[in-house]
N, C-alpha and C positions, 0 to 999 in steps of 0.2 A: 661398674658399668660406665655410665656417662652422665654428664650434666646437661647434655643437649636435650632439647624439647622433643617429645615424641611427635611424629606425624599424626594428624588426626585421622580417625576412621572416616572413610568417605561417606557423605550424606546419603548417597544412593548406592545400593548394592549392584553388582554386575547383573546383567539381564539373564545370564545362565551360569550355572555353577562352574567354578574354576579350580584348577589344581596348581598350587605353588610347587613347581618342579624341583626347587632347590632352596632350602632355608636352613638355618641353624638355631633351633629352638633353645638349646642350652646357652648359646651366646646371647640370645635375646633375653635371658634371665628366667626362662621356664625350665626349671630343673627338678620339679616335683610333679606327681600326677595331677595335683590340683592346678599347678601353674601351667602345665601343658594343656589341660582341658580349658582353662580360662583363655589362653592365647588362641586356641583353635576356635573357641566360641566367638571370640572377638573377630577373628578372620571370617567366620561364617556370616557375620553381620554384613560384611562387604561382598559376600558371594563366593569367598574362597573357602570351599568346604572340605578340601583335603590338602595335606602338605607332605612333602618328602623332606625329612630332616636329615642332614648330612654330617657325617663325621669328618674330622680332620686330624685327630690324634687318637691314642688308644683309649683314654678316658671317655672321649666323645663317642667312640665306636661302641663302647659298652652302653653309654647313655641312650644313643639313638635307638638301639634295638629294644631297650627297656621302655622307652617312650612310645614306641610303636605298639607295644603290648598293652600300654595303659589306655590308649584311645584308638578306636577303629578308624578314625579319620587321619591318623598319622602313620606314615611309612618311613622306613629307614634306608639309608645308603651308607655303606661301610668301606673305609679305606684309610690309608695314611697319606696325608697331604704331602706333596712333593717337597715342600720346605722343611719337613720334619724327618726326612729320610736319611740324614747323616748317620743315624744309628737305627737300624731296622733288622733286628736279629731273628733267629729262628723261633723263639718264644712268641714274639710279636706276630710273626706270620701265622703260626699255628692258631693263636687266639683270634686273629682277624678272620682266618678261614672258617673257624667255628661260628663266629658271629655272622659272617656273611651268608652262611648256609641257613640261617634262621628264615622261616617262611615270610616274616614281616620285613625282611631286608629285600628291597626290590631293585637294588643297583649296587655296583661296585664303584665307589667314588667318595670323595673326589680324589682322583689320582691324575698323574700327568707330569708336566714339567713347568717349573717356574724359574726363569732366568732373570727376572727383575730383582728379586731379593737374593742376597748372598748368604742364605741360611743353610744350604746343603750343596755339596759338590755335584756337578752335572752328572758325573758317572754314577753316583749313588742314586740320584733321581731317576736316571734312565734304567738302572737295574731294577728299582722298585716298580717303575712303570711297567716294565716287561712282566714282572711277577703278577701285578694286578690284572694285566691283560689276560694272562693265562688263567688266573682265578675266575675271571668273568666267563671265560669260555668253558671252564670245567663245571661251573655252577649253572651255566645257561642264563646268566643275568646281564643286563645292560652295563656298559662301561661308561662312567660319568667322568669326563675329562676336565681338569684344570689346566689351562694353557695360557701362560703369560710370557710374552716375548720369546716363544719357542715353537712357532708354527711349523717350521720346516722339520725340526727334529721329531715333533709329535707325529706328523704324517709319516715320516720315514720309519719310525719305530712301529707304528700301527701296521704299515705294509710289511715290514720285516717279520713281525710276529703273527700276522694274519688276524685281523680284528674280529671280535665277536659279532654276532648278528646285529646287535643294536649298539651304536656309539653316540653319545651325547656330548657336545661341546658346551659345558656349563658356562654361563656368563660369557657368551661368545664375544671375542675381542678383536676379531680380524676385520679386514676391509672386504669390499665386494669380490675381489679376485679370490681371496682366501675362502670366502663363503662359497663361491662357485666350486672350488676344488673339493670342499667338504661335501657339498650337496651332490656333486657328481659321484662321490664315493658312497653315497647313501646314508651319510651321517645326519644326525638331528642337531639343530642349532637352538640353544636355549638363550633367550634374551632377558637381561635384568634391567634395572632402572637406568643404567648408563645409556640405553638406546633412546631414552627420552631427553638426553642432554643436547641442547641445540649446538654445542661446540663439538659434538662427536660425529662429524659428518661422515668419515669413513665407515664407522659402525652403522650409522643410519642408512647409508647407501647399501651396506651389506644386508640389512634387514629387508630390503626391497627385492632381493634376488632369491630369497628362500621360499620354496613352495610351501603352501599351507600345511601339507602333510609331513613336513620335516621341521616343524617349528614348535618350540615349547616356550612357556613364560615362567619366570622365577623372580624371587625377590633377593636371594642371597642375604636375607636379613640376618643380622642387624646392619649390614653394609649396603652401600649403593642405593640410597633412597632416591626414588624417581622424582623428576620434575612433576608438579610444582612444589614438592616438599623437600627438595634437595637441601641438605644441611641439617635436617632433623633426623631423628632416629627411625630406622626402618623396622617394619614388622610385617608378618605375612599378609595382613589386610591391605598393605600398600601395593600388592599385586594389581589391585583395581586401577591405580594410577598408571602403572606401566602398561596395562592392557589398553587403557584409553589412549595413551600417547602412541603406542605401537599401532593401534588400529587407525588412528588419524594419519600417521606416517605412511601406512600401506594403503590408504584410501579404502579401508574396509569398515564395516560396522563393528562395534565392540562385540555384538552377539556373534557375528560371523567368525571373528578372530578367536574368541574364547571357546566357542564350540569346537573349532578345529584343534586348538591347543589341548583342550580337555580330552578329546577323542584320542589324540596322539599320546598323551600321558597315560591314559587307560590302556592303550595298546602296548606301548613300549615297556611300561612298568608292570603290566598285567594286573592292574589294580582290582579288577573284578574277580580275579582268581585267588586273591590273598584273603 
């Protein structure tokens, strides 16, 4: 894991229950039923009562569906991360499709494009992205997008393939103009701890133009720990810090922001139906 210090659990829980719309429980070290339960118990102390744990490779895809079966507060999202698509064969696709069809899998993700890292050719990423879009439409599940330095191609491919009803830009990383383009298309923008960074002005400006009904909050734990705990290890309970910072930025109460984000998560992921 890491030698960095864990961020502390907030002293005061959120005023209303929250959903961590994107986390990685296995990468946080919760790889057993007991570990998953303990991590979600800890998150609940901060008011984060449900989490969506997200796959990025085949082993993780198997794990997240299993974890969602272990604890009713945990939901899964299944896909192959774009940086891992240099080899994506028919056996992988068949297994992912089976895992994605599980009732506890509430989204297809994270998929998309990553042009920052040179881990997979762009054409392989784009082909896999198109396949995941089709899978989301066939299963009637939201599409959870990883978009790093690939805004134009992500939008282009979505339009060429015709997007599913619900599209989520996980850990939104664009500026206000790109946020407006996504909002105008009806997409949902999910904000992680980076939105609390004072030096992330373009992203913070983007957060101001997103309507409440198109906004989610996530941790992407164990990555992207929010201010004032930046530099420490992230966990789902740190969503409370992000919620506080985002509410302050948007000049909203924490209760107002979290109520909207939770309602959106329940609607988009159909959490009450699972």
